[in-house]
C-alpha positions as CSV (number, residue, x, y, z in Angstrom):
1,M,0.0,0.0,0.0
2,T,1.4,3.4,-1.0
3,L,1.7,6.3,1.4
4,Q,-1.1,8.1,-0.6
5,E,-3.4,5.1,-0.1
6,E,-2.5,4.9,3.6
7,N,-3.4,8.6,4.0
8,A,-6.7,8.1,2.2
9,Q,-7.6,5.2,4.4
10,L,-6.7,7.1,7.6
11,H,-8.7,10.1,6.4
12,K,-11.7,7.8,5.8
13,Q,-11.4,6.3,9.3
14,I,-11.2,9.8,10.8
15,N,-14.4,10.8,8.9
16,E,-16.2,7.7,10.0
17,L,-15.2,8.4,13.6
18,I,-16.4,12.0,13.4
19,E,-19.7,10.8,11.9
20,Y,-20.0,8.2,14.8
21,L,-19.3,10.9,17.4
22,K,-21.9,13.2,15.8
23,K,-24.5,10.5,15.9
24,D,-23.5,9.8,19.6
25,L,-24.0,13.5,20.4
26,E,-27.3,13.5,18.6
27,I,-28.5,10.6,20.6
28,M,-27.4,12.3,23.8
29,D,-29.2,15.5,22.8
30,L,-32.4,13.6,22.2
31,A,-32.3,11.8,25.5
32,S,-34.8,12.9,28.1
33,D,-32.3,12.5,30.9
34,L,-29.8,15.1,31.8
35,I,-26.4,14.3,30.5
36,L,-23.2,16.3,31.3
37,R,-19.5,15.9,31.2
38,F,-17.1,17.8,33.4
39,N,-13.5,17.8,34.6
40,L,-12.1,17.4,38.1
41,S,-12.2,21.2,38.6
42,G,-15.9,21.3,37.9
43,R,-15.8,22.8,34.5
44,I,-18.7,21.5,32.4
45,S,-17.6,20.7,28.8
46,Y,-20.9,19.2,27.6
47,L,-24.5,19.5,28.6
48,N,-27.3,17.9,26.5
49,K,-30.5,19.6,25.4
50,S,-32.5,18.2,28.2
51,G,-30.0,19.5,30.7
52,L,-29.9,23.0,29.1
53,D,-33.7,23.1,29.1
54,W,-34.0,22.1,32.7
55,L,-31.3,24.4,33.9
56,N,-32.3,27.3,31.6
57,Y,-28.6,28.0,31.1
58,E,-26.4,28.2,28.0
59,L,-23.2,26.2,28.3
60,S,-21.2,29.3,27.9
61,E,-22.8,30.9,30.9
62,L,-21.6,28.3,33.3
63,G,-17.9,29.2,33.1
64,S,-15.1,27.4,34.9
65,N,-17.1,26.5,38.0
66,G,-20.2,25.3,36.2
67,L,-20.7,22.3,38.4
68,E,-20.8,24.5,41.6
69,K,-23.2,26.9,39.9
70,I,-25.9,24.3,39.1
71,I,-25.7,22.3,42.4
72,F,-27.9,23.4,45.3
73,P,-25.5,25.2,47.7
74,E,-26.1,22.8,50.7
75,D,-25.5,19.8,48.5
76,F,-22.3,20.9,46.9
77,E,-19.9,19.6,49.6
78,P,-21.6,16.2,49.8
79,V,-21.4,15.9,46.0
80,K,-17.7,16.9,46.1
81,E,-17.1,14.2,48.7
82,H,-18.9,11.6,46.7
83,L,-16.9,12.5,43.5
84,N,-13.6,12.3,45.5
85,H,-14.7,8.9,46.8
86,H,-15.8,7.9,43.2
87,Q,-12.3,8.8,41.9
88,E,-10.5,7.0,44.6
89,N,-12.6,3.9,45.0
90,C,-15.2,3.6,42.2
91,P,-13.4,4.4,38.9
92,T,-16.1,2.8,36.8
93,S,-19.5,3.9,38.1
94,S,-21.3,5.3,41.1
95,Y,-24.7,6.8,42.0
96,F,-25.7,9.8,44.1
97,E,-28.8,11.9,44.7
98,F,-28.7,15.6,45.1
99,R,-30.5,18.8,44.2
100,I,-29.7,21.1,41.3
101,L,-30.6,24.8,41.1
102,T,-31.9,26.2,37.8
103,K,-31.3,29.7,36.5
104,R,-35.0,30.3,37.4
105,N,-34.1,29.5,41.0
106,E,-36.1,26.2,40.9
107,T,-34.9,23.2,42.8
108,I,-34.9,19.7,41.2
109,W,-33.8,16.5,42.8
110,M,-31.6,14.4,40.6
111,G,-30.4,10.8,40.8
112,V,-27.2,10.7,38.9
113,N,-25.0,7.9,37.6
114,F,-21.3,9.0,37.4
115,N,-18.7,7.4,35.1
116,S,-15.0,8.3,34.7
117,I,-13.6,8.6,31.2
118,F,-10.4,9.8,29.6
119,N,-10.7,12.7,27.1
120,S,-8.6,13.2,24.0
121,D,-5.9,14.8,26.1
122,N,-5.8,11.7,28.3
123,H,-7.2,13.7,31.2
124,V,-9.9,12.3,33.5
125,E,-13.4,13.6,33.0
126,I,-16.6,12.5,34.6
127,T,-19.9,11.9,32.8
128,G,-23.2,12.2,34.7
129,I,-26.5,10.8,33.5
130,G,-29.3,12.2,35.8
131,R,-33.0,11.6,36.1
132,D,-35.5,13.9,37.8
133,I,-36.5,12.2,41.0
134,T,-38.2,15.2,42.6
135,K,-41.6,13.4,42.9
136,I,-40.0,10.3,44.4
137,R,-38.1,12.4,47.0
138,N,-41.1,14.4,47.9
139,T,-43.2,11.3,48.4
140,Q,-40.4,9.8,50.5
141,E,-40.2,13.0,52.6
142,Q,-44.0,13.0,53.1
143,L,-43.9,9.4,54.1
144,S,-41.1,10.0,56.5
145,N,-43.0,12.9,58.1
146,N,-46.1,10.8,58.4
147,I,-44.1,8.1,60.1
148,S,-42.5,10.6,62.5
149,R,-46.0,11.9,63.4
150,L,-47.2,8.4,64.0
151,E,-44.2,7.6,66.2
152,T,-44.7,10.7,68.2
153,I,-48.4,9.8,68.8
154,L,-47.5,6.2,69.8
155,V,-44.6,7.2,72.1
156,N,-46.8,9.7,74.0
157,L,-49.9,7.5,74.4
158,Q,-50.9,6.8,78.0
159,T,-51.0,3.1,77.2
160,G,-48.1,0.6,76.8
161,I,-47.1,0.4,73.2
162,L,-44.8,-2.2,71.6
163,L,-44.3,-2.4,67.9
164,E,-42.4,-5.4,66.5
165,D,-41.4,-6.4,63.0
166,E,-42.1,-9.8,61.4
167,H,-39.0,-11.3,63.1
168,R,-40.2,-10.0,66.5
169,K,-37.5,-7.3,66.7
170,I,-38.5,-4.1,68.4
171,I,-39.3,-1.2,66.1
172,L,-40.8,1.1,68.7
173,V,-41.6,0.9,72.4
174,N,-42.8,3.7,74.7
175,K,-41.9,4.6,78.3
176,K,-45.4,3.6,79.5
177,F,-44.8,0.0,78.3
178,C,-41.5,-0.2,80.1
179,N,-43.1,1.1,83.3
180,M,-46.0,-1.4,83.1
181,F,-43.6,-4.4,82.8
182,N,-40.9,-3.1,85.2
183,I,-38.3,-2.8,82.4
184,P,-35.4,-0.7,83.6
185,L,-34.1,0.2,80.2
186,P,-34.9,3.4,78.4
187,P,-37.2,2.8,75.3
188,E,-34.6,3.9,72.8
189,E,-32.1,1.2,74.0
190,M,-34.7,-1.5,73.3
191,V,-35.0,-0.8,69.6
192,G,-33.8,-3.8,67.7
193,M,-34.0,-6.2,70.6
194,D,-35.4,-9.7,70.0
195,C,-38.8,-10.2,71.7
196,S,-39.2,-13.9,71.0
197,Q,-38.5,-14.8,74.7
198,S,-40.1,-11.8,76.2
199,A,-43.3,-13.6,77.3
200,E,-41.2,-16.1,79.3
201,Q,-39.3,-13.2,80.9
202,V,-42.4,-11.4,82.1
203,K,-44.8,-14.2,82.8
204,H,-44.1,-14.1,86.5
205,L,-46.0,-10.8,86.6
206,F,-49.3,-12.6,85.7
207,K,-51.5,-14.9,87.8
208,Q,-52.0,-17.3,85.0
209,S,-48.4,-17.2,83.9
210,E,-48.3,-20.3,81.6
211,E,-51.6,-19.3,80.0
212,F,-50.2,-15.9,79.3
213,V,-47.2,-17.4,77.4
214,Q,-49.5,-19.8,75.5
215,R,-51.9,-17.1,74.5
216,I,-49.1,-14.9,73.2
217,S,-48.0,-17.8,70.9
218,E,-51.5,-18.4,69.8
219,I,-52.1,-14.8,68.9
220,L,-48.8,-14.6,66.9
221,S,-49.7,-17.8,65.1
222,L,-53.2,-16.7,64.1
223,R,-52.2,-13.1,63.2
224,N,-55.8,-11.9,63.7
225,I,-56.8,-8.7,65.4
226,S,-57.5,-9.2,69.1
227,V,-59.0,-6.4,71.2
228,G,-59.8,-6.0,74.9
229,E,-58.3,-9.2,76.3
230,R,-58.3,-9.0,80.1
231,L,-55.2,-10.0,82.0
232,E,-54.9,-10.4,85.8
233,L,-51.5,-9.7,87.4
234,A,-50.0,-11.2,90.5
235,D,-50.1,-7.9,92.3
236,N,-53.9,-7.7,91.6
237,K,-53.6,-5.1,88.8
238,I,-55.6,-5.7,85.7
239,F,-54.4,-5.0,82.2
240,E,-56.3,-5.0,78.9
241,R,-54.5,-6.1,75.8
242,D,-54.9,-5.4,72.1
243,F,-53.0,-7.0,69.2
244,I,-53.0,-5.6,65.7
245,P,-51.2,-7.4,62.9
246,V,-49.6,-5.2,60.2
247,F,-50.0,-6.2,56.5
248,A,-49.0,-4.4,53.3
249,E,-50.1,-5.8,50.0
250,G,-50.7,-9.2,51.6
251,K,-47.2,-9.3,53.2
252,Y,-46.9,-9.6,57.0
253,L,-44.7,-6.8,58.3
254,G,-45.1,-7.2,62.1
255,H,-47.6,-6.3,64.8
256,L,-48.6,-3.8,67.4
257,W,-49.2,-4.7,71.1
258,Q,-51.1,-2.2,73.3
259,Y,-51.6,-2.7,77.0
260,R,-53.9,-0.6,79.2
261,D,-53.9,-0.6,83.0
262,I,-57.6,-0.7,83.8
263,T,-57.2,-1.5,87.5
264,N,-58.9,1.7,88.7
265,Q,-61.8,1.4,86.2
266,N,-62.4,-2.1,87.3
267,A,-62.3,-1.1,91.0
268,T,-64.8,1.7,90.3
269,A,-67.1,-0.7,88.4
270,L,-67.0,-3.3,91.3
271,S,-67.8,-0.6,93.9
272,N,-70.8,0.6,91.9
273,P,-73.2,-2.3,91.1
274,M,-75.1,-0.1,88.6
275,L,-72.0,0.0,86.4
276,T,-71.8,-3.7,86.2
277,N,-75.4,-4.3,85.3
């Protein structure tokens, strides 16, 4: 092959590569996800059409600190830490969720997959492919707030509350429950503890101790709602017990125990025959 032929073939390969890269860029520009490429200093060298539309920026406006400009201020340091960790420990791919801030001062939650590449100068650049997860994050936040409200209500109820998961590990217990069963630990230290032997450990508090243990096993086996079961204690107190199983889409997730001390109500009822009739 002559030098002229070699040059012609090389020129053809270069043109083919250019066309390939053009098609690659066209595909990225048509993608609905945000796609960007930036160097380790945070200078953004590429931002696809979806990214430009979301951010309402032109690439030329972002300057040398483009990455910092588009990331929500409170999230910038966590993103930097993640990218440093990505470079040191995850050279191929990593995922991180953070907020971006548009030119219109709108906040968007993004879930971004990062990949490290080498550019034409053999310098490391990072590509990010991000998806708008704002609705998901808002739903998660609302769910978390609802759970916090529910926990606050349960913890402050004037009845003994014990919430266990499907493996009988404690999810939540309140101070009233600890007091009713003479448990010296603070409630927060009990979270995660195994309750599988708890009935055996407290059965001495009840007049019908073995029946108490057997009934607990039966209730857990049946997984049916049980309300208002009366329990007599060895010190003549009277408790009332509720059991509520927790299911989600047919899957058993655990159960709630609620104990009420009805000793005073019972004494009042016994002292007033009209209340018992």
